[in-house]
N, C-alpha and C positions, 0 to 999 in steps of 0.2 A: 393222290393229292400232292400239292407242291406249293412252294412259295412263288410269288411273282414280284420281280423287282423291275420297276420302270425308272430309269436313271437319266435325267436330263434329256428327255425325249423332245425332239423338235420335228415339225412338219411344215413344209412349204410347197405351195403349188406355184412354180415360177417365182415371182417376186413377192407373192402374197403369203405372209406367215400365218399359219393356222395354230400351231402349238409353239409355245415359247419356253422350252426347257421345263417340262413337266416331270416331277419325280415323286413316285409313290412306292412304298414298300407294303406288300400284301403278305400276310402270314398264312401258313399252311391251314387250309380249312376255313378261312375267314370269308365272310360275306361282305363284299365291298360294293357300294353303290356310287356311281359317277353321276352327278346331278348338276343341272344348270340349264339356262335358257337355250332356245334354238340358236345354233351357230357358235356355241361356246367351245366346241371341239371334243365333246365327250364321245360321240359316235366314231369320230376319226381316230381317237386314241384306242377305242375298243377294236376297230378294224386293223389298226397297226399290231395290236396284241394278237389278233387272229391271224396276221400275215396277209391280209387282204389289201393293205396299203403299205407302200415302202416307207421306211424311216429315213428322214432327211439327216437327223443327227441324234446322238445318244444311244442307249442300249436298252433292250428288253430281255430279261432273263426269266425263264420258266424252270423251276426246280434247279436253279443254279447254272443252267445251260443258257448261254446267249443265243437268242433265236432270230436275230436281225435278218439273217440270210437263209433261215430254214423255211422250206415250203409249208403252207398251212397244214397239209395232210400229215406232216412229220412233227408237228408241235404238240401232239397229244392233248388237243383242246376239242371241245364241242360247242357249237354256237346255236342259240335259238333266236330266230329272227322275229321281227314284228309281223310279217305277213304269212307266217307258218311255213310257206314254201313246201307244201306237200305235193306229191305226184297224184294227180287226179285219177289216173287209170290204175293205180295200185290200191290194194286194201290197206287197212291200218297195219296189219301184220307185215305186209311187204314194205310199206313205208318205213317202219321201225327197223326192219332187218336189212334195208338196202345197203347201208354203209358196211355192214358185216359181210354181206354177199359180195361186194366189191373187193373186200379184203381177202376173200376166199375162205371164210370161216366154214367149218362143217355144218351140215344141216341141223344136227342135234344141238350144237352150241347156239346157233341162231334161235332155235325153238326154246331153249332154256333161258337165254338172256332176254328175249322178247316177252316171254311169259313172266319173268321176274319183274321186268319194268312195268308191264301191263298191270300186275297185281298192285304195285306201289301206287300207280296213277289211277286205278279203278277203271281200266280199259279192258278188262278180261272178256266182257260180253260184246265188245265192239271190234274185235280183231278181224272179223270177216267183212266189216263195212267199208265203204269208200268214203273219202273226205266229203263228198257232196251230201252224204247222209248224216253228217255230224254237225252238232252246234259249234259256235265259235270257241267256247271253252274246251270242248272235247278235241277240236283240231289243235288247240294250243297244247293240250296234254300229249297228243300224239307227237307233236314237234319236240316236246320235252323228253318223251320216251325214246325217240330217235337218238337223241343226245346221250341219254342215260346208258343205252345198251353198248355204247363205245367205251364205257368205263374210263373217261378222260381224267387227266390230272387237273384240268380247269374247265369250269363252265362259263360261257359267256352269253349274256342275255342282252339283246338290243331292243329295248322298249317293247317287250313281248305282250304287254297288256293294253297297248294303245288302241287296238281295234275292237276291244270288248266294251260292253255297256258298263254303267257305273256299278251295278250290283255284282256283276260277274267279276269285275276288276278286284273288288273286295275279296271275293271268294278265292280267286286265283292267287292273290297276294299271299293269303294264308297258306295255300297249298304249296306254293313255291318255297315259303319260308320252312314249312314243315318238311318238305323234300330235302332241303339243305340240312336240317337238323338230323335227318335219318342218314343221308349219304356222307355228310361232312366233307364234301368236295370244295376246294377253293372256288369262289364264285365272284365274277365281276359283272355287274348289272348296271345297264345304262337307262336312265329315265329323265324325263323333265319334270315329273310329278314329285314334289317334295314330300307329300303324304306317303307315297311308296318308299321314298328313301328313309323316312323317319321310322316307319313300321317294320322294315325288313332288314336294314343294315346292321352289321357290327361296326362298320367304318363307313362314314359318308365323306366323299370328296366333292366339295363344291367348286365348280369350274365357271369361269367367265373370261370371255375374249382370249381363249387358249392358254389360260393361267389357272393355277389352283389358288382360290381365295382362302380356303380353310379346309383341313381334313381333321376328323375327329369322330368320337361316338355321337350318336344322334342327339342325346340330351346335352352333351357338352356344347354342340353347336347351337342348340336352342337356348341354353342358359347363359352362354358366354360367347356370342358371335364376335368374330375377330374385327368385323368392320360393318359398314352400313349395308353393303351388298348382301352379306350373309344374313344380317338381321332382317332385311327385307325379303329375302328369298325363303328362308326357313321359318315355318309358322303360317298358319291360315286361320283367320285373316292375318294379313301381314302386320308387322309391328308398325305402330304409329311413330313417326319421326318428325320432329319440328326443329327448325333452325332458330337460334336465339343466343342470348348472352346470360352468363351467370353474374348476378350482382345483388347486393343486399341479402345474401343468404338464400336466394331463390333463383330459379331459371325464369327468365323473362322471355316468353314465347311470342309468336306472332300476335299482334294486337295488344301487347303488354301484359297478358295474363301471367300470373306468378305461379309457377309449378314448384312443388316441393322437391328438394334434392336428395339423392341417395346418400348414405353414410360414406364419408371419405371423398366427397366431391371437391374439386378445386374451388378456391375462393373466388375466382373471376375467370373471364375468358369467353370467347365465342365457341359454342358447342352445338352438337346435334343431340337433342333429347329424345330418347326412345322408350316407349312403354307399349307392351303387347296389349291387345284389346281385352284379353282375359285377365289382365292384371289391373284393370280399372274396376273400381267397386262403387256401389251406391253409398253415399255418406252424407248425412244431413248437414255436416259442416264442410262439405267438399266445394269444389268449384262449380259455378253455375253453367251448365252446358245446354245450349239450345238444340232440341231434337229436330233432326232434319228428315231422316228415314228410319223406319223400324222394320227389321227383317226377322221374323220368328222362324227358327229352324226346328223346334220341338225340344231338343235337349237344352237349348240356350236361345237367347234373344240378342241379335246383333243390332246395334243402334249407331247410326251415323249422326254425329253431333258437331256442333260448332262451338269452339271456345276461343273467343277473340276472333282472330283472322285464321285460325287453324281449324281444319276439318279432321276429326279423329273418329275411330271406330271403337265401340265398347262391346264386349261379349259377356253378357250377364246370365247367370243361372236363374235369376228371379224372373217372374212374368212381368213384363213392362207394360203398363197401361197408359203411359204418356202418349200423347198425340204429336204430330209434327207441329212445331212452333212453341210447344211447352218446354219447361226447363227441368232438367234433372241435375241434382247435385252429385258430382263424382269426384273421386280421389284416386290417385295411383298408389300402389303399394310401393313405397319408396325403396324397399329392399330389393325390388325387381326392376328398378329404373336403370337404363343403360345410357351412358354418355359416350359420344364419339367426337373426335377432333373434326371441326368444321372444314379445315383445309384438306386433310388426308382421308377422312372418313374412317380412320382407325380407332378402335376401342381405346378409351382413356382408362 
């Protein structure tokens, strides 16, 4: 296990800047998720950490050792890729033992380490099979097992669940988190899926356009997003956000609808008003919302509504019987309303 320090790291391809001075401190044994939209630089940063991309500027240190010019094989890291990258002509055992074989490990050591990893991952009965005889989830376990047998200081995961179906992704999410709790190895995990980030991470690093928008614990980012980008990216469905002005003790949203303000709100000014769908509630004295679309999910009902000129989504635990065109009275939980500066997008 080891700490990872990413200090003012920059990456450019010619005149095109990809990363603009990224700095992250990762503690020993921490599970860190880099999350953001496609093109934000998260996979590039992971590949630089692995040594698969050169660093234009800054430093990366693993276990206190600067590794900018250290070859990938000497960094004591193990990487799990999105596409499994298994050798089709090798059995599960041979795939898992391959890196140890290249390193010249004795046969008995390979046998012991592969069997230990196979037991952790539930692959003991599959060691004689070839990749073509495995399901997608089993192949991903083999790829993880190949990383485990190396006993690295740091695990790197590059969107490892993207090729799996929805049900299997949920299962593998839990298995990767459980694996981390057992091995306690420093882990850096890249995904574009904010649900994966929220459920797995000790620390989430939200990236956008090659910069870090916010880094913190999952619920910290959910409860107190630093800006409108983080507010809109973390949480599903996304936070409702409306531009308007504070006046007369209320927020005047699109169409002139008066929304109640949170405690400590400024007395005036142009702001962006944010409220998460799950923080809207049915209230006989609430604002009249015109129902547009109803989407029952089972555990809750999501309702797309129009209030004035604004379209908002509500997520309600109650069974909603209203039809499109009818009116629902809704109110925000004012203690959970977010206000952002209209010019900068930063939290007020």
